N, C-alpha and C positions, 0 to 999 in steps of 0.2 A: 470674394467668396467663390469657391468652386462649385459649379453646378454638376450634378451627377445624374445621368439618364441611362436607362436601358435602351439600346438602339435596336429598333425593329426594322430590318432590311426588306422584308417582304419577299415575294417570289422573283420579280423581274430584275431588280437592280444587281444582285450578285452575278447574274448570268449574262445580262444584256447591256447594262449601263454601269460597269465598274468604275468608270471615270467619275460618276456622280458620288459614289461612295468614297473613293480615294480622296477627292478634293474636299468633300465635306469633313472627313476625319481630320484632314490637315488644318483646315481653318478653325474647326472647333477646338482642337488641341491648343492652338495659339490663343484662342479666346477664353481659355480656362474652363471649357466644358469637358468633363470626364465622361467617356462612354463605356458602359459595361455591356458585354455581350449577352444577349438574351438567350437563355438556354432552351433548346428544343421547341422553338416557336414554330407555329404552323401558319398556313395562309391566313390572311386577315378575314377571309370569308366573302369578300366582295364578288368574286366570279360566281359564287354559288347562289347568290340571292335570287336571280330570276328562276332558278330551278327549285330551290328549297330555302325559304326564308329562315326556317328553324335551323337548318344546317349552318347558314351564315351566322346566326346568333350564337350558336354553340362554338364555332371556330373562333369568332372574335372574343367571346367570353373566356375561352380557354387561355388565349394570349393575355388578356387582362388579369385573369386569376394568377397566372404565372408571375406577372409583374408584381402583383400584390404580395406574393410569397417573398419576392426579393426586396420589397419595400421601396421600390423606385418607380418614378413616372416613366412613361414611354416617349421616346423621340422617334419619329418616322421621317423618312426622306420622300416617300411616295404619298401624294395627296389622296389617292384612292384608299390606301391603307389608313391614313390619318382620319379620313372622313368616316370610314366604316367603324374603326375602333372608337372614335368619338361618339358616333351615333349609338352604337350598342352600349357603350358605357353610360350614356345619358338615359337610354330606354330602360336598362336594367336597374339603374339607381332609382328611377321614378315609378316603376311598375313592379310591385311586390309579387304579384301572381306570376308574371312572366319570369321574374328573377328566380322564383322557387322552381319553376318548370325547367329552366336552363340548368340550375344547380343540381337538379335530379340527374341530369346527364353528366355533368362535370364530376359528380360524386364517384362515378365509375373509375375515374383516373385520379382520385384523391385530391380533387381541386374544388374550390368554392369561390364564386364571385361575391365580393363584399362591397365593392364600390369605393375603394380607398385610394385609387391612383388616378392620374390624369394623363391625357395624351396630347402631345404637341407635334406639329409638323416643324421642320427646320425653319421655315419662314417665320412662324409664330415665335419660336424660341429665340431667334436672332433679334426680333423686335422687342419682345417682352422680357426675356431673361438676360440676354447680353446687353441689348440697348444700342441705339444708334450712336451715342457718344463714344462708347467703348470701341465700337467698330471703327469709327473715325480715328480714334487714338491708335488703332492697330495698323493703320495705313502708313507705309514707309515709301511707297512708290505711287503717288497720286496719279490716277489715270485721267488727268485733266484735258488731254487732247482727244479723248475717245468719246464718240457719240454712238449710243446704242439704243435699241428698242427692247421692251420687255414683253414676255408672254407668261401670264399667270396660269392659264389653263382653266378648265371647267370645275374641277373637284376641289381645288385648293381653298376656295371660300364658299362653296355651295354644298348643301343647303345652309343658309345663314343660321338657322335655329340650332344647328348642331356645331357649326364651326365658330362663327360669331366674333372673330377678332378683326375683321376688316369689312368694307362694303363691297360685295361682289359686283355691283354695277359701276363702281368707281374706285377700284382698288388702289391703295397708296403705298402699302408696305414694301412691295418689291421695288417700286420707284425710289423710295427713301433709302433702301439698302443699296441700290445701285449708285445713287448720288453720294452715298457715304464713302465710296471708293474714289471719288473725284470725277468720275465719268458723268456725262450728261445723258439723261434718259429722255428720249424724244417721244412726243405724243404722235399717234398715227390713227388712221381710220380702222375701226373694227378691232380695237385692242382686246376686248373681252370675248371675241369670237373663238369658237372651237378650232383646234388644230386640224381636226379631221380624223384623228386616230380611232375614235369609237366607230366610225363608219367603215373601217377597213373590212370587217367581217361581212358587211352587207354589200358594199360597192367600193371596190378599189378606185374606180374612176372618180366617184364623188369625194372620197377621202383626199385624193391628190388635188382635186380642184379646190377644196377648202384650204389646203395648205398653200396652194399656189396663190390664192387671193390674199392670204395673210402675208406671204413673202412679197407680193407686189406692193402692198401697202407699206411694208417696212422699207422696201427699196425706194418708194416715193419720197420718203423723208431723209434719204441718204444715211440711214443707219449703217454703222460699220460692223455691227454684230447684233444677233438676237439672243437675249438672255432668258433662259428657261429655269424653272424650279420644279419641274415634273419629269420623271424619267420617260413617260410615254410621249409627252409633247416633244421632248428632246429627240427621241427616236424618230418621230414623225417628220420632223424638219431635217435633222442632221442626216438621217439615212436616205431620205427621199429628195433632198434638194437637187442633187445631180440628175436624178431620174425625172423630176419635174422640168428641169431645164431642157432635157432632151425631148420629153414628151410634148411640151407646149412651146418649144423653140424660144425659151427665155434664157436670160443670163442674169444670175444673182451674185454669186461669189460672196454670200453672207455667212460668215462663220456662226455656228450655233454653240453658245457657251452655257454651261451650268453656272448659276450664280456663284457657287463656291469657287469655281475656277476664276471668275472675274475678281472676286475678293482676294483670292490667293495671290493673283498677280499684283494687286495693290498692296498686299502685305509683304511683297518682295520675293515671293516664291518663284521657282523656275517652272516653265511649261512641263518639264519632265516630272517634277514633283506633283503636278496637278493633272497628270494623265492627258495632256493635250494630244499626245500621239494616238489616242483612241478616237479623236474627232475625224469624221469623214470629209467635212468641208475644211480645206486648208486654213488654219488660223494665222498664218505668217503675217498677213497684213496687220494683224493686231500686235503681235509680238515685236515686229520690226519697228513699230512706232516708238517703242520704249527701249529699243536696243537690247531686247531680251533674246539671248541665244536659245535656239530650239533645235532639238534633234528630230528630223523628219522621219515619218514612217517609210520603210523601204517600199 
């Protein structure tokens, strides 16, 4: 059976992490998930919450109401977007008074929140809708010689009362999905620690130190790559690894891959198809293992 979802890209992915979108679309197409473009979506609302909680509710509710008009559930690639839309969806479904208040604003643009759709992040969809068995069946190039580490990030499973599909203190979904490709997922110290990205606006130094500690722990277990599922975590590591090496006199050489890029390789896709050329840390040590030809960035 084909799954059909409205894809909610959010603000950052189309402009800063296109490789995540490209690789996600590739693997989902092969797995029988049909993506429908979401018309005229706006920001999920998360950045507005500290300034105006009501504005956040309105923005999120507007996206949900548009999805209801389409009669389709929402798929997100960004954990922040997923968490915000899930939270607002639950709040407005359960709180009639607040729902009526938000709908009074949505009425101005001929929309109404009714609570008839659900929101899933890519990670949840792959586990619940596609399933581990089908993912294993899709693998034509098992990555059995590859040993990697995973980084879930903070928002993907927190807060549990709104997300609810895995244990944020001992997450297993991403590990299961990695191992479905044939690769080994290594345990390491501080797996659930923050990448540091939320600290950038306060202290660049603190943010880099947090990322450095994570990379040190990943290096300690000899992981050949770090696998992410969040665009902001990916940016934090992939963009800053070379900077951290220079600042702290470290040497890592650890490629940072989106999970869909890892799965795409296992499905037999080429690095070009999966936008490996967008990665800042050279991934050739990965592709060479499996005799995968790669076109380097100039």
